[in-house]
Each structure stands twice: as C-alpha cells, then as structure tokens.
Backbone as a ProteinNet text record, in pm:
[ID]
protein_1_A
[PRIMARY]
MNDQILNVAVHGALGKMGRYVLETVSEANDMKLSFGVDKNSESIQLNNKDIPIYDSLNFKDHKIDVLVDFTNAVTCMNIIENCGKNNVDIIIGSTGFTEQNIEELKRVSDTYGITIFLVPNFSIGANLLIKIVNELAHYYDYADLTEMHHENKIDSPSGTAISILESILDVKNKLGMRKFKQNIPTTESIPNTRGGDMSGINVHSRRMPGYVAHHEVVFGNIGETLTLRHDSIDRKSFMTGVLRALRNIKALNGFVYGLDNVI
[TERTIARY]
-844.8	-854.8	-957.5	-938.7	-1034.4	-1157.8	-1247.5	-1374.6	-1363.2	-1245.1	-1227.3	-1242.5	-1308.2	-1327.6	-1193.8	-1164.9	-1041.7	-1068.6	-994.3	-1010.7	-921.4	-983	-913.9	-922.6	-811.7	-810	-758.5	-794.5	-757.1	-681.3	-561.8	-477.4	-489.3	-526	-562	-708.6	-789	-926.1	-1018.6	-989.7	-1080.4	-1032.1	-926.8	-882.9	-972.2	-945.1	-1030.8	-1033.3	-917.1	-913.1	-954.5	-913.8	-945.9	-1094.8	-1173.6	-1318.9	-1378.2	-1327.3	-1374.3	-1339.8	-1220.2	-1178.5	-1268.3	-1296.8	-1387.1	-1520.7	-1579.5	-1709.3	-1702.1	-1595.2	-1580.9	-1563.5	-1478.1	-1454.4	-1579.2	-1648.8	-1768.1	-1878.5	-1876.9	-1979	-1939	-1814.9	-1766.4	-1807.8	-1866.4	-1915	-1803.5	-1685.8	-1575.2	-1473.6	-1512.2	-1422.1	-1496	-1418.6	-1472.1	-1389.3	-1455.4	-1387.4	-1380.1	-1259.6	-1244.7	-1234.5	-1149.9	-1134.5	-1054.9	-1055	-974.7	-881.4	-779.1	-685.3	-673.5	-688.1	-673.5	-644.5	-561.6	-528.3	-653.7	-752.7	-881.7	-979.2	-955.2	-1029.5	-1173.9	-1263	-1406	-1470.5	-1567.2	-1638.7	-1735.7	-1749.6	-1844.3	-1932.7	-2041.6	-2134	-2141.3	-2122.2	-2131.1	-2217.3	-2316.3	-2405.3	-2463.4	-2505	-2567.8	-2474.8	-2344.9	-2246.8	-2155.9	-2127.3	-2034.6	-1891.4	-1812.6	-1673.1	-1583.9	-1506.1	-1418.2	-1303.6	-1271.2	-1157.5	-1065.1	-945.1	-850	-748.3	-684.4	-585.3	-445.1	-428.8	-299.8	-323.8	-223.2	-238.6	-206.8	-305.2	-287.8	-364.1	-291	-353.4	-399	-378.1	-397.3	-539.9	-638	-777.4	-848.4	-774.7	-838.2	-750.8	-816.8	-746.6	-748.9	-632.4	-623.2	-535.9	-584.8	-506.7	-425	-485.8	-419.3	-460.4	-362.6	-385.3	-372.1	-468	-459.9	-417.7	-308.2	-254.4	-273.5	-342.7	-352.5	-319.9	-193.5	-149.7	-45.8	79.6	192.1	314.4	421.9	539	593.7	603.3	659.5	573.8	442.5	351.2	349.2	350.2	348.4	473.7	589.1	714.1	716.7	640.6	638.1	560.3	481.3	396.3	430.2	523	546.6	609.9	695.3	755.3	646.6	549.6	437.1	359.2	339.5	271.4	351.6	481.7	566.8	560.6	571.6	570.3	437.5	330.8	198.5	152.4	244.3	216	97.5	92.8	-14.9	41.2	-13.3	25.5	-21.9	43.5	6.6	1.2	-105.7	-121.2	-106.6	-11.4	22.9	-19.8	-108.2	-146	-81.4	-2.4	69.3	182	227.8	337.2	445	551.3	659.9	771.4	781.5	883.9	1020	1124.2	1260.7	1316.2	1432	1497.7	1532.8	1570	1598.8	1473.2	1360.6	1232.8	1201.8	1223.8	1195.8	1280.3	1407	1495.9	1448.2	1395.9	1343.2	1217.2	1130.9	1011.6	1051	1151.4	1199.4	1255.6	1329.2	1388	1278.9	1178.6	1070.2	996.3	971.7	902.8	981.5	1111.6	1196.3	1211.3	1226.3	1249.7	1130.7	1010.6	891.3	807.8	844	771.2	632.8	613.7	483.9	492.9	376.7	370.6	348	433.2	416.9	395.1	273.8	231.1	219.6	317.6	320.9	260.8	151.7	76.4	66.9	143.3	137.5	2	-69	-198	-288	-407.6	-500.4	-595.5	-582.8	-670	-631.1	-726.5	-700.4	-649.6	-714.6	-675.3	-535.9	-497.4	-362.4	-257.1	-285.8	-190.6	-185.6	-297.8	-294.6	-212.1	-219	-136.4	11.9	49.4	189.1	232.2	143.6	175.3	184.1	90.1	81.5	203	249.1	362.2	487.8	497.1	611.8	612.7	492.7	481.5	509.9	485.1	493.1	625	697	809.9	917.3	941.8	1053.5	1025	900.1	866.1	896	924.8	932.7	1065.3	1106.2	1230.6	1208.3	1085.8	1055	941.4	945.4	837.8	824.8	701.7	671.3	562.2	573.5	474.4	424	292	229.5	138.6	152.3	60	-6	-134.5	-216.3	-290.5	-276	-340.6	-398.6	-476	-535.3	-426.6	-466.6	-371	-306.2	-359.2	-305.7	-207.5	-179.3	-83.7	55.4	124.2	247.4	373	365.4	486.6	473.5	586	589	720.2	716.8	595.3	528.6	413.7	338.9	410.6	378.3	435.3	397.3	275.3	231.9	313.1	340.4	421.6	560	617.7	749.7	741	634.1	617.1	601.5	530.5	515.8	651.2	728.1	861.6	951.2	948.7	1032.3	991.2	860.7	812	857.3	851.9	897.9	1047.6	1124.1	1270.4	1322.5	1243.4	1283	1308	1227.6	1242.3	1371.7	1398.8	1521.3	1644.5	1638.4	1752.6	1777.2	1669.4	1683.9	1742.9	1714.7	1766.8	1905.1	1957.2	2089.9	2091.4	1973.6	1964.3	1950.8	2036.3	2044.5	1929.6	1879.4	1777.7	1700.3	1588.8	1511.5	1575.8	1543.7	1584.4	1503	1555.9	1490.4	1523.4	1422.5	1445.6	1503.6	1617.6	1677.3	1681.7	1602	1593.5	1724.2	1751.1	1870.5	1856	1736.7	1708.2	1584.1	1578.5	1466.1	1433.9	1337	1306.3	1241.9	1174.6	1124.7	1189.2	1271.6	1345.3	1253.5	1300.1	1236.9	1101.6	1073.5	945.4	937.7	1051.1	1048.3	1022	1008.9	976.9	1098.9	1072.2	1181.1	1232.1	1339.4	1402.2	1444.3	1392.5	1434.8	1472.7	1601.9	1656.4	1594.6	1581	1529.9	1379.6	1307.2	1162.3	1132.6	1066	1024.6	904.4	908.2	805.2	746.5	614.5	544	443.2	439.2	343.8	254	124	25.8	-51.2	-71	-143.7	-246.6	-374.1	-478.3	-611.4	-704.7	-837.7	-907.3	-990.7	-1066.1	-1013.2	-885.2	-825.2	-833.5	-837.2	-816.6	-682	-672.7	-544.8	-551.1	-456.3	-457.2	-313.7	-293.4	-160.3	-170.4	-84.7	-85.7	55.9	70	197.9	183	278.2	279.9	410.4	399.4	515.2	519.7	639.2	649.8	761.9	735.8	835	806.4	889.9	869.2	733.7	649.3	521.7	406.7	428.7	316.6	341.1	232.3	237.6	132.9	157.7	61.8	39.2	-87.1	-120.2	-203.2	-161	-235.7	-262.1	-386.8	-421	-519.6	-494.6	-587.9	-633.6	-764.7	-822.9	-898.8	-863	-944.7	-1024.1	-1153.5	-1237.2	-1311.9	-1294.4	-1358	-1271.6	-1249	-1164.4	-1223.6	-1351.4	-1412.1	-1349.4	-1288.6	-1226	-1113.2	-1056.6	-945.4	-991.8	-1120.2	-1166.6	-1166.2	-1183.1	-1172.8	-1033.6	-932.4	-795.4	-767.3	-825.2	-807.8	-864.6	-984.8	-1044.4	-960.7	-910	-826.2	-699.6	-640.3	-521.1	-551.8	-663.5	-700.8	-728.1	-797.5	-836.4	-719.9	-609.8	-493.2	-373	-387.1	-272.4	-209.2	-289.8	-236.2	-162.5	-179.5	-107.2	27.8	54.1	179.7	275.9	403.9	505.3	609.3	651.2	759.8	716.6	812.8	783.3	741.2	624.8	570.8	536.6	573.6	550.5	460.1	348	263.9	144.4	30.1	-94	-86.8	4.1	15.2	44	92.3	119.3	-8.8	-124.7	-250.4	-351.7	-305.8	-393.9	-367
585.9	459.5	469.8	390	394.6	313.4	295.6	228.8	76.7	23.4	-121	-176.1	-292.1	-356.4	-410.5	-384.4	-430.5	-564	-665.9	-799.3	-812.2	-840	-834.8	-968.9	-1009.3	-1123.1	-1074.7	-1146.6	-1105.6	-1218.8	-1189	-1285.3	-1258.5	-1361.9	-1340.2	-1302.8	-1367.9	-1323.7	-1339.8	-1432.7	-1458	-1398.3	-1319.1	-1245.7	-1125.7	-1054.1	-940.4	-834.5	-800.5	-701.8	-761.6	-884.8	-948.8	-956.6	-986.4	-994.9	-860.4	-753.5	-620.4	-590.6	-631.1	-606.2	-684.4	-809.3	-889	-817.9	-772.7	-706	-576.5	-499.3	-368.9	-384.2	-475.5	-496.9	-552.6	-642.5	-703.8	-601.7	-491.3	-387	-277.4	-278.5	-173.7	-203.4	-105.7	-125.9	-138.9	-87	-89.1	-199.2	-296	-405.5	-538.3	-644.8	-780.6	-857.4	-912	-995.2	-1137.4	-1181.2	-1311.3	-1427.1	-1412	-1518.1	-1466	-1546	-1516.6	-1631.9	-1603.2	-1706.6	-1698.1	-1812.5	-1816.5	-1960.3	-1976.2	-2111.9	-2186	-2112.6	-2171.9	-2158.6	-2232.9	-2212.5	-2259	-2177.6	-2209.2	-2111.8	-2157.1	-2067	-1982.3	-1857.3	-1769.4	-1702.4	-1646.2	-1579.4	-1431.3	-1347.5	-1203.1	-1148.3	-1067.1	-1008.1	-1114.5	-1226.3	-1337.6	-1404.7	-1390.7	-1457.6	-1544	-1663.5	-1752	-1710.5	-1683.2	-1643.2	-1756.7	-1816.9	-1926.2	-1874.5	-1948.3	-1918	-2039.1	-2021.1	-2131.1	-2128.4	-2242.7	-2248.6	-2213.2	-2189.8	-2145.5	-2060.1	-1981.8	-1885.5	-1950	-1948	-2004.1	-1917.1	-1856.4	-1765.1	-1837.5	-1967.4	-2039.7	-2028.9	-2034.9	-2040.1	-1905.6	-1797.5	-1667	-1558.3	-1461.5	-1343.5	-1238.1	-1205	-1113.3	-993.6	-874	-752.5	-716.2	-735.3	-692.2	-782.9	-811.8	-889.3	-796.2	-802.9	-728.2	-825.2	-794.4	-883.8	-826	-902.6	-869.8	-996.2	-1034.6	-1152	-1106.6	-1136.1	-1087.4	-1085.3	-1027	-1007	-1139.2	-1241.1	-1369.9	-1434.2	-1440.3	-1501.8	-1424	-1291.3	-1208	-1229.8	-1236.4	-1252.9	-1385.4	-1482.5	-1613	-1612.4	-1508.5	-1510.5	-1400.1	-1310.9	-1199.3	-1243.4	-1346.1	-1396.7	-1451.6	-1519.4	-1573.3	-1460.8	-1350.1	-1234.1	-1179.6	-1168.9	-1117.6	-1203.3	-1334.3	-1425.9	-1423.3	-1385.7	-1381.5	-1240.7	-1143.9	-1004.4	-948.8	-979.1	-932.2	-826.9	-705.8	-602.8	-642.8	-590.3	-627.5	-505	-496.3	-393.8	-463.4	-418.8	-488.4	-405.5	-464.1	-400.6	-466.4	-570.4	-636.5	-547.2	-570.8	-492.9	-586.1	-528.3	-606.9	-639.1	-566.2	-593.1	-539.5	-617.6	-575.6	-498.9	-436	-367.2	-466.6	-587.5	-690.8	-726.9	-735.2	-760.5	-650.3	-526.1	-412.5	-420.6	-455	-468.1	-579.8	-688.5	-798	-755.5	-678.8	-626.1	-539.6	-456.4	-371.4	-456	-561.6	-648.1	-715.1	-771.2	-838.3	-739.6	-620.6	-518.4	-482.5	-463.1	-427.4	-542.5	-663.4	-780.2	-810.2	-801.4	-842.5	-725.8	-604.2	-487.7	-472.8	-521.2	-505.3	-392.4	-344.3	-244.1	-315.6	-285.5	-335.4	-214	-201.8	-84.2	-123.8	-85.1	-119.1	-4.5	-33.4	70	33.6	99.9	68.8	99.3	197.8	235.8	290.6	233.1	274.1	384	429.7	536.6	669.9	740.9	872.8	966.6	963	1051.9	1026.7	900.2	868.1	919.3	908.9	958.3	1110.6	1174.7	1320.2	1361.8	1282.5	1309.9	1303.1	1205.2	1193.3	1319.2	1371.6	1493.8	1615.3	1625.5	1744.1	1757.6	1645.2	1655.3	1703.8	1674.9	1722.4	1874	1933.9	2079.1	2146.8	2076.6	2138.1	2114.6	2010.3	1963.8	2069.1	2155	2248.3	2361.8	2371.5	2475	2431.5	2304.3	2252	2180.8	2182.7	2118.9	1981.6	1956.3	1829.2	1760.5	1627.6	1551.1	1415.8	1368.4	1241.3	1173	1042	967.9	847.3	832.5	714.2	650.1	520.4	448.5	336.8	315.9	220.9	129.4	-1.1	-98.9	-213.8	-296.9	-415.3	-511.9	-601	-688.3	-792.2	-813.5	-916.2	-863	-733.7	-678	-732.4	-781.7	-857	-771.4	-648.4	-566.5	-442.1	-388.6	-269.6	-195.1	-63	16.9	-15.2	41.2	15.4	73.8	21.4	76.7	221.8	256.7	395.8	485.1	437.3	514.9	542.6	442.6	461.2	565.4	561.5	661.2	801.6	814.2	943.5	993.4	905.2	941.9	987.9	914.3	949.8	1083.7	1111.9	1239.5	1355.2	1334.9	1437.3	1462.3	1354	1366.3	1417.2	1399.9	1450.6	1601.3	1671.2	1816.4	1849.5	1781.3	1806.3	1779.5	1673.1	1639.2	1746.8	1800.3	1905.5	2033	2054.9	2173.8	2150.5	2030.5	1999.9	1975.3	1951.3	1923.8	1773.4	1716.1	1571.4	1507.4	1574.1	1511	1612.9	1568.8	1653.3	1656	1759.8	1763.1	1660	1617.1	1507.4	1509.5	1481.5	1460.3	1320.9	1315.7	1186.9	1180.1	1093.3	1091.7	1051.2	1115.2	1080.3	942.8	913.4	781.4	724.6	595.2	527.1	403.2	414.9	305.7	187.1	211.9	105.3	124.9	30.7	48.3	74.5	160.6	185.7	256.2	323.7	393.7	514.4	561.1	671.6	622.3	491.1	436.7	420.7	393.5	384.9	523	526.6	654.2	650.4	744.8	759.4	904.3	930.7	1065.4	1168.6	1129.6	1221.6	1220.3	1146.9	1134.4	1009.3	1026.4	909.8	844.1	711.8	634.8	531.2	526.9	437.1	353.8	224.2	133.7	70.2	84.7	25.7	-82.1	-197.3	-308.4	-362	-354.7	-411.6	-415.7	-500.2	-505.8	-370	-344.8	-219.9	-120.5	-136	-46.7	-107.2	-22.3	-64.5	-9.8	121.6	184	331.7	378.2	514.5	566.8	689.5	750.8	893.6	925.4	1058	1115.5	1235.1	1306.9	1431.4	1452.2	1573.6	1647.4	1771	1859.4	1953.3	1990.3	2078.5	2179.9	2297.3	2400.9	2458.3	2545.1	2604.7	2674.6	2634.2	2700.7	2653.7	2553.5	2507.9	2368.7	2301.2	2175.4	2179.6	2102.2	2086.8	1937.7	1894.1	1752.4	1724.4	1623.5	1578.5	1429.7	1389.8	1248.9	1203.1	1083.1	1020.6	887.7	861.2	738.1	665	540.2	450.6	365	385.1	315.1	197.8	180.9	68.9	37.2	-90.7	-129.3	-87.6	-57.6	-8.5	124.1	194.6	322.9	306.5	185.1	161.6	136.1	110.2	67.8	180.3	304	416.4	419.4	396.1	393.7	274.3	159.1	40.1	65.1	123.2	153.7	256	354.8	456	391.9	300.8	231.7	146.6	73.9	-10.3	72.7	183.8	263.4	341.3	348.4	421.7	332.5	202.1	112.5	115.4	129.7	127.5	256.7	359.8	485.2	486.6	384.7	376.3	283	298.6	214.7	172.7	46.5	-1.5	-23.4	-11.3	-23.3	114.2	118.8	245.2	225.5	322.6	309.5	422	385.9	483.3	531	540.6	583.8	729.5	806	948.2	966.5	862.6	871.2	879.1	848.5	855.8	946.2	1025.1	1122.3	1261.7
-1895.2	-1965.4	-2077.6	-2184.5	-2294.4	-2259.2	-2357.7	-2331.9	-2329.1	-2351.9	-2352	-2209.9	-2199.8	-2070.2	-2019.1	-1892.7	-1829.7	-1761.4	-1800.1	-1742.6	-1618.6	-1504.9	-1376.2	-1304.7	-1241.8	-1150.5	-1015.5	-909.7	-774.2	-706.2	-659.2	-588.6	-438.6	-361.9	-221.8	-212.2	-297.2	-321	-200.7	-112.5	-1.1	130.3	123.9	240.7	265.6	375.2	412	302.9	247.1	139.5	6.4	-17.9	-144.9	-172.1	-69.7	-87.8	-128.1	-67.7	-106	-252.3	-294	-432.7	-528.1	-494.8	-577.8	-597.3	-488.4	-495.2	-575	-550.7	-616.9	-767	-808.4	-951.4	-1018	-950.1	-1009.7	-1034.4	-958.6	-973.1	-1071.9	-1119.4	-1209.5	-1353.5	-1419.5	-1556.6	-1658.7	-1626.5	-1722.2	-1693.4	-1610.4	-1575.2	-1576.9	-1597.4	-1587.9	-1486.1	-1385.2	-1286.6	-1341.5	-1375.6	-1441.7	-1343.1	-1242.3	-1142.8	-1023.9	-919.6	-802.5	-773.3	-691.7	-648.8	-497.5	-431.9	-286.8	-245.7	-144.5	-97.7	-50.4	-2.5	35.7	-80.6	-186.6	-310.2	-296.9	-346.8	-352.4	-449.6	-523.3	-613.5	-532.4	-570.2	-502.6	-607.4	-562	-653.3	-619	-720.5	-706	-818.1	-783.2	-883.1	-976.5	-916.5	-988.5	-1088.8	-1066.9	-1152.8	-1065.9	-1115.5	-1045.7	-1078.6	-976.4	-993.5	-945.7	-1036.1	-992.6	-907.1	-801	-715.3	-718.6	-771.4	-784.3	-670.4	-646.3	-538.5	-585.4	-715.4	-769.1	-892.4	-928.4	-1037.4	-1171.3	-1260.9	-1394.7	-1493.4	-1587.2	-1683.7	-1810.7	-1817.9	-1943.9	-1997.2	-1911.1	-1956.2	-1952	-1921.9	-1908.7	-1971.3	-2033.8	-2082.9	-1972	-1918.7	-1806.3	-1843.6	-1811.3	-1832.1	-1707.9	-1590.6	-1467.8	-1351.9	-1267.1	-1146.1	-1025.8	-934	-809.2	-699.5	-631.1	-529.2	-389.5	-304.1	-162	-82.1	-83	-7.1	95.4	70.2	149	59.2	107.2	21.2	-32.6	52.7	10.3	-97	-73.6	-170.9	-301.2	-290.3	-410.2	-494.5	-430.1	-505.4	-582	-535	-601.7	-732.3	-758.3	-878.2	-979	-945.4	-1037.4	-1169.1	-1166	-1289.7	-1381.5	-1323.4	-1399.4	-1466.7	-1394.2	-1453.4	-1571.7	-1552.9	-1659.6	-1784.5	-1767.4	-1881.4	-1956.4	-1886.7	-1949.6	-1983.3	-1973.2	-2009	-1931.4	-1801.8	-1714.4	-1619	-1624	-1527.5	-1388	-1285.2	-1149.1	-1058.5	-981.7	-878.3	-744.6	-663.9	-540.2	-419.8	-337.4	-212.3	-92.4	-114.9	-6.6	43.1	166.7	223.9	277.8	330.3	387.9	290.4	178.9	78.3	122.7	99.2	128.1	8.4	28.4	-82.9	-193.7	-155.5	-254.9	-333.2	-264.6	-333.1	-434.1	-393.8	-482.5	-608.5	-591.6	-708.1	-800.3	-741.7	-822.9	-897.2	-832.1	-899.7	-1018.8	-1000.4	-1110	-1223.4	-1187.6	-1290.7	-1374.4	-1308	-1380	-1469.5	-1417.6	-1496.1	-1621.5	-1605.4	-1719	-1817.3	-1765.1	-1850.7	-1940.4	-1884.7	-1958.8	-2009.7	-1972.7	-2021	-1962	-1838.4	-1772.5	-1669.2	-1627.8	-1521	-1387.8	-1291.3	-1155	-1066.8	-1016.3	-940.9	-793.9	-714.1	-571.8	-491.8	-421	-350.1	-201.3	-113.9	29.3	91.3	37.3	95.2	-15.1	-28	-132.6	-87.8	34.6	82.9	20.5	-35	-91.2	18.1	135.7	245.3	295.1	307.4	353.6	256	127.3	27.2	23.8	52.5	65.6	186.8	295.4	412.3	377	297.6	253.8	178.1	94.1	19.7	112.4	205.9	291.7	382.4	441	533.9	463	336.1	258.8	248.9	242.5	234.2	368.8	479	611.3	683.5	647	727.7	749.4	650.3	663.8	762.1	809.9	907	1050.9	1072.6	1208.6	1235.1	1363.2	1405.2	1467	1516.5	1581	1505.8	1502.2	1438.5	1507.7	1516.1	1581.2	1499.6	1480.9	1402.1	1479.9	1486.2	1545	1441.7	1423.6	1335.2	1414.4	1386.5	1461.5	1365.4	1385.1	1298.1	1380	1311.9	1373.3	1422.3	1509.6	1577.8	1487.6	1366.7	1277.4	1174.1	1177.2	1081.1	1110.7	1007.1	1030.2	1026.9	973.5	964	1050.4	1090.4	1175.2	1149.9	1124.3	1106.1	972	951.3	828	707.4	589.8	467.1	447	486.8	476.5	568.5	690.6	784.6	726.2	662	600.3	488.8	409.3	303.4	361.4	473	540.1	587.9	650.1	699.6	585	476	360.9	303.5	301.8	250.6	339.3	471.2	564.5	549.3	544.2	542.3	408.9	303.2	171.9	176.5	255	268.5	339.7	449.1	524.2	438.5	360	274.4	169.7	112.7	11.9	71.6	201.2	269.3	328	308.8	361.5	510.8	570.3	713.5	733.2	815.2	823.3	901.9	1006.4	1087.7	1169.7	1227.3	1316.9	1455.2	1529.5	1668.7	1746	1859.7	1928.6	2077.4	2158.1	2300.6	2322.8	2389.8	2426.4	2578.4	2640.8	2786.9	2852.5	2964.8	3041.2	3104.8	3153.4	3208.1	3141.3	3130.9	3066.3	3149.5	3240.4	3331.6	3261	3148.9	3061.9	2924.8	2878.3	2752.5	2633.3	2544.6	2414.2	2422.6	2533.8	2543.9	2451.2	2400.4	2303.8	2162.5	2146.3	2014.9	1926.5	1797.6	1700.6	1665.2	1589.6	1553.9	1407.7	1330.3	1191.3	1169.2	1168.4	1146.7	1241.3	1367.3	1467.2	1485.5	1401.7	1415.5	1497.9	1609.8	1687.7	1622	1614	1543.9	1639.2	1645.4	1736.9	1657.5	1685	1620.2	1725.2	1706	1797.7	1723.6	1788.2	1728.1	1827.1	1790.4	1876.2	1802.1	1850	1787.9	1795.4	1697.6	1694.4	1594.2	1555.9	1456.6	1317	1215.8	1076.7	1032.5	1004.9	968.8	1004.5	1085	1135.7	1141.6	1096.3	1096.9	1148.3	1243.8	1303.6	1305.4	1253.6	1252.8	1339.6	1429.7	1510.8	1483.7	1435.8	1420.3	1540.2	1583.4	1698.3	1688.3	1741	1765.9	1903.5	1949.1	2080.2	2085.2	2178.6	2200.8	2115.2	2023.8	1941.9	1886	1854.6	1780.3	1670	1566.7	1457.4	1438.9	1453.3	1445.3	1320.7	1244.9	1127.4	1144.8	1124.4	1144.6	1037.9	988.5	895.4	953.4	944.6	996.5	886.7	863.7	781.9	878.9	882.8	980.2	918	786.5	717.1	595.8	570	456.7	322.2	319.3	195.5	152.3	247.6	214.2	113.8	104.9	12.8	-129.9	-148.7	-280.4	-383.8	-339.7	-434.3	-495.9	-413.3	-463.4	-551.7	-517.4	-601.7	-741.1	-747.6	-878.1	-954.6	-883.7	-949.9	-1007.1	-929.9	-978	-1100.6	-1096.7	-1209.9	-1334.9	-1318.9	-1435.5	-1494.6	-1421.6	-1471.7	-1500.2	-1480.1	-1490.9	-1630.2	-1734.3	-1870.3	-1906.4	-1824.9	-1848.2	-1777.9	-1697	-1623.1	-1695.2	-1664.9	-1728.8	-1626.8	-1636.8	-1552.8	-1408.8	-1317.6	-1174.4	-1121.8	-1057.5	-1006	-859.7	-774.1	-630.7	-581.3	-521.9	-453.3	-534.2	-467.2	-532	-575.5	-518	-554.3	-701.9	-770	-914	-996.9	-937.2	-1011.4	-942.3	-846.3	-780.1	-837.5
[MASK]
+++++++++++++++++++++++++++++++++++++++++++++++++++++++++++++++++++++++++++++++++++++++++++++++++++++++++++++++++++++++++++++++++++++++++++++++++++++++++++++++++++++++++++++++++++++++++++++++++++++++++++++++++++++++++++++++++++++++++++++++++++++++++++++++++++++++

C-alpha cells in the first residue's frame, strides 16, 4: 500500500472480534478509524479519541475506503449493496455464506467495481495449514479432520475446516482420484460417531467453552500417521491477518476468497 492513510469503518464493532479490530486499527499509523456500526450503539474512546458507534450503516458523513465486517452472513448480505453504491471495499470475516450468497457477492463486486475480500480465517498459521495440507495430501490414502471452537459458534463445520478440506481434495481431483479411503463400521451403536463425510474424509466438529479456534488434520497410511494442528488461543492472533488484508486491499480486484491471496 502507498503512504496514503486508509480510512476504515468496522461493522459489528462491539462484538468479540469487532472490538479487537477497533483497537488494532486505532493503533495503526497508516490507518484512520472513522466509525463503527453495531446494533448496541454507543460511543467509545480509543487512544484518547472518541469513536462514534452507530446502530446502522451510513456513509454520508464519512469518507471510507474499506469496511471490515464481523457480524454474520445474513447481516453482512444486507449491507453489501450499500458498500457498492458508495464505492467502499469490504473485508468480510463473517462465516456461514451459502453458494447463493457467494454469487451475490460476486455480482455486487462486478456491478460496482469494488473489492469484496471474504476471509474465513485471519490467522496466518491457519492459512499456512491450508497450504501445507495441499502439499501432503497426495502421499496418503486416509485423512481425518477435527475442528474445535467455542460454544457460541453458529456454523458447523467451520469455514476454515471447509477450506482445509477443499485444499486436500484439490490434490486428489488433479490426480483423477475421486476420494480417500475410509473405514465404514459394520455396526454403529451410537449413530454418526464417525462424524461427517466429505469424499472419504471424516469431519468432526467440537463446540464447548474454553476453545477459540483449533483445526487438526491427521493423514494415515499403513503403519504411520501424520498429524498437523493449528491452535488460535487468543482472538488477538487474528489481528495480524486483518492488518495484512487491510494493507493489501487496494492491490486486489473483484471478489477474492481467502487470506492466502495476501500471504
């Protein structure tokens, strides 16, 4: 990015992630935090500056370059047209988007010429895991994925887990192999104990207090397993990725998916 100050607003500003984004942007020398949006609107003070928090999104009184969204898929979809009409790029950290939602994001991006950067996970380590499994998948016949999150996460499996699965399966598809080998139990005294199934990969989602975001992939062949695991133990771990996304947003065009595009 050039030396010009980036004007940033945060949608979902008073949520768990939104508050971290507010603090992170307010401390960045190359950015200006203009305002936040949250249904529980209240002004807050950061670095001795009063930051207005509105209950709805209105660009009329502020010059904004990019909006960071940490709400949910439904709430986010309600404001993307507004971003397009006001020529505001958007970085989306919300999850739970359907294929129809994705097509709508692409349409808005194309119609208004803005960048819509959808990032399922802002952790540098999690995105490196997505890259690494792609390099390893063709060596193994079996694969298993477990993802663990806090009890309030609304979607299952996580968006990051889906990205990991897609990265693994991309290798199999290129090799003309349709799926991984898989144990299918003859009897199952408790239904669905083998978890979900995506092309032979068993997928497990755990939800309980004490977790933030954790993803573990186990590859297996006869006589060996290879385990890769990434743990986000504090939401601050995502802020490095948020800053990277903000500082590279003007170099991106159209609809862009995944932080790996700026790593």
